[in-house]
C-alpha positions in Angstrom: -15.5 -5.3 -2.9 -17.2 -2.2 -4.0 -18.2 -1.8 -7.6 -16.5 1.6 -7.9 -13.2 0.2 -6.6 -13.3 -2.8 -8.9 -14.0 -0.6 -11.9 -11.2 1.8 -11.0 -8.7 -1.0 -10.7 -9.9 -2.7 -13.9 -9.6 0.6 -15.7 -6.3 1.8 -14.1 -4.6 -1.4 -13.0 -5.6 -4.5 -15.0 -4.9 -2.9 -18.3 -1.5 -1.6 -17.1 -0.5 -5.0 -15.9 -1.2 -6.5 -19.3 0.9 -3.9 -21.0 4.5 -5.0 -21.3 5.9 -1.6 -20.6 7.9 -1.7 -17.4 6.6 1.8 -16.5 3.0 0.8 -16.8 3.6 -2.4 -14.8 5.2 -0.3 -12.1 2.3 2.0 -12.1 -0.1 -0.9 -11.6 1.9 -2.2 -8.7 1.8 1.2 -7.1 -2.0 1.5 -7.5 -2.6 -1.9 -5.9 -0.3 -1.0 -3.0 -2.2 2.2 -2.3 -5.3 0.2 -1.3 -3.2 -1.8 1.1 -1.7 1.3 2.6 -5.2 2.6 3.4 -5.9 -0.7 5.1 -2.9 -0.2 7.4 -4.1 3.3 8.3 -7.4 1.8 9.4 -6.0 -1.2 11.3 -6.2 0.5 14.7 -9.7 1.9 13.9 -8.3 5.4 14.0 -7.3 7.1 10.8 -4.6 9.4 11.9 -4.0 12.5 9.7 -0.3 11.8 9.7 -1.0 8.3 8.3 -3.3 9.6 5.7 -0.8 12.2 4.7 1.9 9.5 4.4 -0.5 7.6 2.1 -1.1 10.7 -0.1 2.7 11.4 -0.2 3.4 7.8 -1.2 0.7 7.7 -3.8 1.5 11.1 -5.3 5.3 11.4 -4.8 6.7 7.9 -5.0 4.1 6.6 -7.3 4.3 9.7 -9.6 0.6 10.0 -10.1 -1.3 13.0 -11.2 -3.2 15.0 -8.5 -6.6 13.9 -9.8 -5.6 10.2 -10.0 -4.2 10.4 -6.5 -7.4 12.0 -5.2 -9.6 9.4 -6.9 -7.4 6.5 -5.6 -7.3 7.7 -2.0 -11.1 8.3 -1.9 -11.8 4.9 -3.4 -9.3 3.2 -1.0 -11.0 4.9 1.9 -14.4 3.8 0.8 -13.1 0.2 0.1 -11.5 0.1 3.6 -14.9 0.8 5.1 -16.5 -2.2 3.4 -13.6 -4.6 2.7 -13.9 -8.2 3.9 -10.7 -9.4 2.3 -7.3 -8.3 1.2 -7.2 -11.1 -1.4 -7.9 -9.0 -4.6 -5.1 -6.6 -3.8 -2.6 -9.2 -2.6 -3.4 -11.5 -5.5 -2.6 -8.7 -8.0 0.7 -8.0 -6.3 1.5 -11.7 -6.0 0.6 -12.6 -9.6 2.4 -9.7 -11.3 5.4 -8.5 -9.3 8.8 -9.8 -8.3 10.3 -10.2 -4.8 11.9 -6.7 -4.8 8.5 -5.0 -5.5 6.8 -7.1 -2.9 9.5 -6.1 -0.3 8.9 -2.5 -1.3 5.2 -2.9 -0.6 6.0 -4.1 3.0 8.4 -1.2 3.5 5.6 1.2 2.6 3.1 -0.5 4.9 5.5 0.0 7.8 6.1 3.7 6.8 2.3 4.3 7.0 2.1 2.5 10.3 5.0 4.6 11.8 3.7 7.9 10.3 2.0 8.7 13.7 5.2 7.9 15.6 4.5 4.2 16.5 3.0 1.0 15.1 0.4 -0.5 17.3 -0.3 -4.2 17.6 -3.1 -4.2 15.0 -1.0 -2.5 12.4 1.9 -5.0 13.1 -0.5 -7.9 12.8 -2.0 -6.7 9.5 1.4 -6.0 8.0 2.6 -9.5 9.0 -0.6 -10.9 7.4 -0.1 -9.0 4.1 3.6 -9.9 4.1 2.6 -13.6 4.4 0.0 -13.2 1.6 2.5 -11.7 -0.8 5.2 -14.2 0.2 7.6 -11.9 1.8 9.6 -14.0 4.3 9.9 -13.0 8.0 13.5 -11.6 7.5 12.1 -9.3 4.8 9.3 -8.2 7.1 11.8 -7.4 9.8 14.2 -5.6 7.4 11.3 -3.4 6.2 10.3 -2.6 9.8 13.8 -1.6 10.7 14.1 0.6 7.6 10.8 2.3 8.3 11.8 2.9 12.0 15.1 4.4 10.8 13.4 6.6 8.3 10.9 7.8 10.9 13.8 8.7 13.3 15.7 10.6 10.5 12.5 12.3 9.3 12.3 10.8 5.9 8.9 10.7 4.2 6.9 7.6 3.2 8.0 5.9 0.1 
């Protein structure tokens, strides 16, 4: 993993996970999720502007991050996605620190990014399935998240 990404997550995620404040734990969860969202946008080898916009909306609106923090995170996530060889560091953080409900929310957001361009292709579906497995979201949770994202897409709801 790139040094800049690791440093960003150590500064902005690791310290927050160790903090007992629920708000800071939630913030750490959201930051780790953003990197996985970027991976979904790259799964089909085409970064669609609608998918990127969905990531920015999710990071900024749902995650309640400042504009500068959002921009830094999205840029680092894009850079990491170019050079990533494993999802382990992000999925491990999520696995080690968050409950089933938070993990389910991660999968829902992954589907929302995949559907941001109007459809989820086979590469996106495969990667979401893999991430769901890595964070121990069962198949029924994977399907529930997919159906919710499809419904949100049809009703025009934004990612998050």
